[in-house]
KOLGU-588747 format. One record per residue (C-alpha): x, y, z; residue in one letter; residue number from 1. Coordinates in steps of 0.5 Angstrom, whole numbers, plus 500, padded with zeros to 3 digits. Layout:
<pts>
    px    py    pz   rest    nr
     X     Y     Z      a   NUM
...
</pts>
This chain:
<pts>
    px    py    pz   rest    nr
   443   367   294      a     1
   439   361   297      c     2
   445   357   297      i     3
   449   362   300      m     4
   444   363   306      n     5
   443   356   307      i     6
   451   356   308      f     7
   451   362   313      i     8
   445   359   317      i     9
   449   353   318      s    10
   455   356   320      s    11
   451   359   326      s    12
   448   353   328      i    13
   454   349   328      f    14
   458   355   331      y    15
   463   356   325      r    16
   465   363   324      k    17
   461   366   318      n    18
   465   368   312      s    19
   462   371   305      f    20
   467   369   301      y    21
   467   361   303      i    22
   460   361   302      s    23
   460   364   296      f    24
   465   359   293      l    25
   462   353   296      y    26
   455   356   293      s    27
   459   356   286      l    28
   462   349   287      i    29
   455   346   289      f    30
   452   349   283      i    31
   458   347   278      i    32
   458   340   281      v    33
   450   340   280      l    34
   451   341   273      n    35
   458   342   270      p    36
   455   345   264      y    37
   453   351   269      n    38
   460   353   268      i    39
   458   356   261      f    40
   451   359   263      s    41
   451   367   262      v    42
   446   367   268      g    43
   451   364   273      m    44
   456   369   271      w    45
   452   375   272      l    46
   449   372   278      s    47
   456   371   281      y    48
   459   377   278      l    49
   453   382   281      g    50
   454   379   288      t    51
   461   380   288      i    52
   460   387   285      g    53
   456   389   291      i    54
   460   386   296      v    55
   466   389   294      l    56
   463   396   292      l    57
   457   397   295      y    58
   460   401   301      k    59
   464   405   297      l    60
   458   408   293      f    61
   453   408   299      y    62
   458   413   303      k    63
   458   418   297      i    64
   451   417   294      v    65
   448   418   301      y    66
   453   424   302      k    67
   449   427   296      k    68
   442   425   296      l    69
   441   424   304      k    70
   436   419   302      n    71
   437   412   305      k    72
   433   408   301      f    73
   435   411   294      i    74
   442   411   296      s    75
   442   404   298      k    76
   438   402   291      s    77
   443   406   287      f    78
   449   404   290      s    79
   447   396   290      l    80
   445   397   282      s    81
   451   400   281      l    82
   456   396   284      s    83
   453   390   281      a    84
   452   393   274      q    85
   460   395   274      i    86
   462   388   275      l    87
   457   385   270      i    88
   458   390   265      f    89
   463   387   261      p    90
   460   380   260      v    91
   453   384   258      m    92
   457   387   252      i    93
   461   381   251      y    94
   455   376   250      v    95
   449   381   249      f    96
   452   387   245      n    97
   448   391   249      n    98
   447   395   255      f    99
   442   399   259      s   100
   442   406   262      l   101
   435   404   265      n   102
   438   399   271      f   103
   437   405   276      f   104
   430   406   275      i   105
   428   398   275      a   106
   432   396   281      n   107
   429   402   285      i   108
   422   399   284      i   109
   425   391   284      v   110
   429   392   290      s   111
   423   394   294      f   112
   420   387   293      f   113
   427   382   293      i   114
   428   382   300      s   115
   421   380   301      y   116
   420   375   296      i   117
   426   371   299      l   118
   423   372   306      v   119
   416   370   304      v   120
   419   364   300      g   121
   423   361   306      y   122
   416   362   310      i   123
   412   359   305      s   124
   416   353   305      i   125
   416   351   312      f   126
   409   353   313      i   127
   407   348   308      s   128
   409   342   312      f   129
   404   345   318      i   130
   399   349   315      l   131
   399   348   307      f   132
   392   352   306      p   133
   396   358   309      f   134
   402   357   305      a   135
   398   357   299      k   136
   396   364   300      i   137
   404   366   302      l   138
   405   363   295      v   139
   400   367   291      n   140
   403   373   295      i   141
   410   371   293      e   142
   407   370   285      c   143
   404   377   285      l   144
   411   380   288      m   145
   415   376   282      i   146
   410   378   277      y   147
   411   386   279      i   148
   419   385   278      v   149
   418   382   271      f   150
   413   387   269      k   151
   418   392   272      t   152
   423   389   267      a   153
   418   389   261      e   154
   416   396   262      i   155
   423   400   263      t   156
   426   396   257      s   157
   421   400   253      c   158
   424   407   255      l   159
   429   411   252      p   160
   436   408   253      f   161
   434   401   255      s   162
   438   398   249      k   163
   445   401   247      i   164
   448   397   242      s   165
   456   396   243      l   166
   461   392   239      v   167
   464   386   242      t   168
   470   388   246      p   169
   477   385   246      n   170
   478   379   251      i   171
   484   383   253      i   172
   481   389   254      l   173
   476   385   259      i   174
   481   383   263      i   175
   484   390   264      l   176
   478   392   266      y   177
   477   387   272      y   178
   485   389   273      i   179
   483   396   274      i   180
   477   395   278      i   181
   480   390   283      f   182
   486   395   284      y   183
   481   401   286      f   184
   478   396   291      v   185
   484   394   294      i   186
   486   402   294      y   187
   479   403   298      f   188
   481   397   303      k   189
   487   399   304      n   190
   485   406   306      n   191
   479   404   310      k   192
   481   407   317      f   193
   482   414   313      k   194
   475   413   310      i   195
   472   419   314      l   196
   477   424   313      k   197
   478   422   305      a   198
   470   424   305      i   199
   471   430   308      i   200
   477   433   303      n   201
   474   429   297      f   202
   480   425   296      k   203
   475   419   296      l   204
   471   422   291      i   205
   477   424   286      i   206
   479   416   287      v   207
   472   414   284      v   208
   472   419   279      k   209
   479   416   277      k   210
   475   409   277      l   211
   470   412   272      f   212
   475   415   268      i   213
   479   409   267      f   214
   472   405   265      i   215
   470   410   260      t   216
   477   410   257      i   217
   477   402   256      i   218
   470   402   254      i   219
   471   407   248      l   220
   478   403   246      i   221
   474   397   246      s   222
   469   400   241      q   223
   475   402   236      i   224
   475   398   230      n   225
   483   398   227      i   226
   484   398   220      v   227
   489   392   218      d   228
   489   394   210      f   229
   487   388   207      k   230
   481   386   203      l   231
   477   381   207      k   232
   471   377   205      i   233
   466   373   210      y   234
   461   368   208      f   235
   456   368   213      v   236
   453   361   215      d   237
   445   363   215      v   238
   443   356   213      q   239
   439   356   206      q   240
   440   363   204      g   241
   446   368   203      d   242
   450   373   207      c   243
   457   376   205      t   244
   461   381   209      l   245
   466   385   206      i   246
   471   389   209      r   247
   475   393   205      t   248
   483   395   206      p   249
   481   402   208      y   250
   475   400   213      g   251
   469   400   209      k   252
   464   395   210      n   253
   459   392   205      i   254
   454   387   207      i   255
   451   383   201      i   256
   444   379   202      d   257
   442   377   210      g   258
   439   371   210      g   259
   432   369   211      e   260
   428   375   215      g   261
   421   372   216      n   262
   420   374   223      s   263
   414   369   224      e   264
   420   363   223      k   265
   427   365   224      y   266
   430   372   223      d   267
   437   371   221      y   268
   438   378   221      g   269
   436   379   228      e   270
   439   372   230      k   271
   445   371   226      v   272
   447   377   222      v   273
   446   383   227      y   274
   450   379   233      p   275
   455   377   228      y   276
   457   384   225      l   277
   457   387   232      l   278
   462   381   234      d   279
   466   383   228      r   280
   466   390   231      r   281
   462   393   226      i   282
   456   398   227      k   283
   456   402   221      k   284
   455   399   214      i   285
   457   403   208      d   286
   454   399   203      y   287
   448   395   204      l   288
   447   390   197      v   289
   441   386   196      a   290
   442   382   190      s   291
   434   381   189      h   292
   428   381   193      a   293
   427   374   195      d   294
   426   373   203      s   295
   432   368   204      d   296
   437   374   201      h   297
   433   381   202      m   298
   429   379   209      g   299
   435   379   214      g   300
   437   386   211      l   301
   431   389   214      i   302
   433   388   221      y   303
   440   391   220      i   304
   437   397   216      l   305
   433   398   222      e   306
   438   397   227      n   307
   445   400   224      m   308
   447   406   221      k   309
   447   405   213      v   310
   450   410   208      n   311
   448   407   202      h   312
   443   401   199      i   313
   445   398   192      l   314
   439   394   189      i   315
   439   392   181      g   316
   433   394   177      i   317
   427   390   179      q   318
   422   388   174      p   319
   417   387   180      q   320
   416   389   187      n   321
   415   384   193      s   322
   413   386   200      k   323
   421   385   202      q   324
   423   390   197      l   325
   417   395   199      e   326
   419   394   206      k   327
   426   396   205      l   328
   425   402   201      i   329
   420   404   206      y   330
   425   404   212      i   331
   430   407   208      a   332
   426   413   206      n   333
   424   414   213      k   334
   432   413   215      k   335
   434   418   209      n   336
   438   412   207      v   337
   440   413   199      k   338
   438   408   195      i   339
   442   407   188      v   340
   439   402   183      t   341
   444   399   179      l   342
   444   396   172      k   343
   449   393   167      h   344
   455   398   166      g   345
   455   401   172      d   346
   461   402   177      e   347
   462   404   184      i   348
   469   406   187      k   349
   468   403   194      i   350
   475   406   196      d   351
   482   407   193      k   352
   483   400   190      d   353
   476   397   191      v   354
   471   398   186      k   355
   464   394   184      i   356
   463   393   176      q   357
   455   391   175      v   358
   455   386   170      l   359
   447   385   170      f   360
   441   386   169      p   361
   441   390   163      v   362
   436   395   163      k   363
   432   395   157      n   364
   432   387   157      n   365
   430   384   163      l   366
   428   377   163      i   367
   421   375   164      s   368
   422   368   166      e   369
   422   367   174      n   370
   424   374   174      s   371
   426   376   181      l   372
   431   370   181      n   373
   434   371   173      n   374
   434   379   174      n   375
   438   378   180      s   376
   444   383   181      l   377
   451   380   178      v   378
   457   384   180      f   379
   464   383   180      k   380
   468   386   186      l   381
   475   388   184      q   382
   481   389   188      y   383
   487   390   184      n   384
   489   383   181      k   385
   484   380   185      f   386
   476   379   183      s   387
   470   376   186      m   388
   463   375   182      m   389
   457   375   186      f   390
   451   372   182      t   391
   445   372   187      g   392
   440   367   184      d   393
   440   367   177      i   394
   439   361   173      e   395
   441   358   166      k   396
   437   363   162      i   397
   441   369   165      a   398
   447   366   165      e   399
   447   365   157      n   400
   445   373   157      e   401
   452   374   161      l   402
   456   369   156      v   403
   453   373   150      n   404
   454   380   153      l   405
   462   378   154      y   406
   464   373   150      e   407
   468   378   146      h   408
   471   381   152      n   409
   472   375   157      t   410
   477   379   161      s   411
   471   383   164      v   412
   467   376   166      i   413
   473   372   168      k   414
   474   372   176      t   415
   478   369   181      t   416
   472   367   186      i   417
   465   365   184      l   418
   459   366   189      k   419
   455   360   186      i   420
   448   362   184      a   421
   442   360   187      h   422
   445   355   193      h   423
   448   351   188      g   424
   441   349   184      s   425
   442   345   178      n   426
   438   350   174      s   427
   444   355   175      s   428
   452   354   174      s   429
   452   352   166      s   430
   457   349   163      k   431
   458   355   158      e   432
   458   360   164      f   433
   463   356   168      l   434
   467   356   162      e   435
   468   363   161      i   436
   468   365   168      v   437
   473   360   170      s   438
   473   361   177      p   439
   479   358   181      q   440
   474   358   188      i   441
   467   357   188      a   442
   463   359   194      v   443
   456   356   196      i   444
   451   359   201      g   445
   447   353   203      v   446
   443   350   209      g   447
   445   343   211      k   448
   440   337   209      d   449
   436   342   206      n   450
   429   340   203      k   451
   431   342   196      y   452
   437   338   195      g   453
   442   344   194      h   454
   447   343   192      p   455
   446   339   186      s   456
   451   333   185      e   457
   451   335   177      d   458
   454   342   179      v   459
   459   340   184      l   460
   461   335   178      l   461
   462   341   173      r   462
   466   345   178      l   463
   471   339   179      k   464
   472   338   172      n   465
   474   345   171      y   466
   479   344   177      g   467
   475   349   181      t   468
   476   348   189      k   469
   469   348   192      i   470
   467   351   199      y   471
   460   350   202      r   472
   457   354   208      t   473
   454   347   210      d   474
   460   344   211      e   475
   465   349   213      s   476
   461   354   217      g   477
   463   361   216      e   478
   468   362   210      i   479
   473   367   210      e   480
   478   370   205      i   481
   483   374   206      e   482
   486   378   200      v   483
   493   382   200      k   484
   495   388   195      k   485
   499   384   190      n   486
   492   379   189      g   487
   494   373   193      k   488
   489   370   198      y   489
   488   365   203      k   490
   481   361   205      v   491
   480   360   212      k   492
   474   356   214      c   493
   471   356   221      h   494
   469   349   222      l   495
   476   346   218      c   496
   480   350   224      e   497
</pts>
């Protein structure tokens, strides 16, 4: 705004014709030249889109709103807010996955101060060269007004409907959105000489209604999740933790573990998993699975449970409680989410061709040594001829139990893909266990340069000796596995592409 004002003032000084679009373009070029990385700045795009929205749409909205409200100040504030919001709306959803309906309340208050902030700011700069003490007083007034603006934003952000979460829209729909907006702008410009007549016979109001109907349709279409009838498994990179998203051929969503959730450090549930799910166009979880109660597995699930619709929670029999587990159960009970406690021998049919077979823990034979890890929920995801085993953080003692349970029925424990236990720790993935499971592919959820030295070189060597192909989130980022109905699959890595 300051740069554009400088260009506008300069045009008057040098007797040049003033053009908003030229000033707009020059200021954009100036900011990008000043720092080319500004082109990736969300703030910059929101500022410029908001400005161009006001220029293109403000007059149109003001005529209609003032006709209804008969109040200039409210009509101006509302029209300014709406004009800006319409153009920044797609960017807000695409980047932040949320939108606020309280912008009108905030902007009514804020708009009263904004023009004064600019004026006082300019005056204080010029006065500072002449009378510095007086300039300091002006700056203090300026700071007070800026404080009120930020406090207003803070208070309105706590009101209902201040944060409506939406899934990430398709880029094609965003382009279509802007095409429709500019179509209506051109329509309005071409009919500007008939504007009074249009208001009288309501033609303009009908045009605006059509505009909002088109916008609503695009928003609704952008939120639709299209089922592609393939099993897809995504290993999400949550550093030193585990998180897996499974999307079944008929559109069921399963999330297994959610990374570290300690809000005092870095909540991967809030900062990584939740935005990731919205980017995958997911707002509902059918099965939320906690392999065990360690914070690097269960912690991130708490934020997901608090902020998404969850139908079922699956947990294994736990020999002891933890704060993480207690909190998860408390929130689930508060939201009336069904909790299913699983044990060896249980089976859950997810949809037509997908089921979960629970292999461990055994109800009457829980392991006391390192009990949280060694009683992790171990299960196989079965899809026709394809299978994948999830192992939590079990160690050699639990693996031996599994070997003993299934040594006479190896077809149950044999799997196509194995999620390596305990991030590739040498205390897991024993020779005997790998031999009976005989996976084609091993996936390791692990943080880069972690302090534990995971994955162990011995584990990697054992896997290579069995001819197992290894994928690691620290090297490959997100790992995606797409499975067809005949059991054939392909693996894609985010950092390998």
